[in-house]
C-alpha angles and dihedrals in degrees: 000000000000127000132185107215100169108109096192114153097235117121095192100070123100112183114209129190114205128199102227098208139104122304115287125222132192097001136155117218131189135178132202114204130197113182106202103171149341136125098209099038144356106188147135136176153149128275122204138173086033112183098162140321090291101046125051146095122257138192109196133185118204119197094192094053094034093227147109119222134190116212141169122212116209122177089348094305117118118216123187115230101176140357130197134180 
């Protein structure tokens, strides 16, 4: 279980937890999310193809916006690929 307890007001912070192990192949991953607070954001997601903090893919669910978005982050710049309600 992971929990973000920092209630800082910034809206440009995206905490990421990384499994620091060998490469994975042919896996199935699932996440259960319980947004418990937050005025700026209430979100969780899954990161894959993680190279470093500036290069990875991300699927993110946001309870405040009632959506799920797929992004890629390249050289620290996040780009939305797809959004669904």
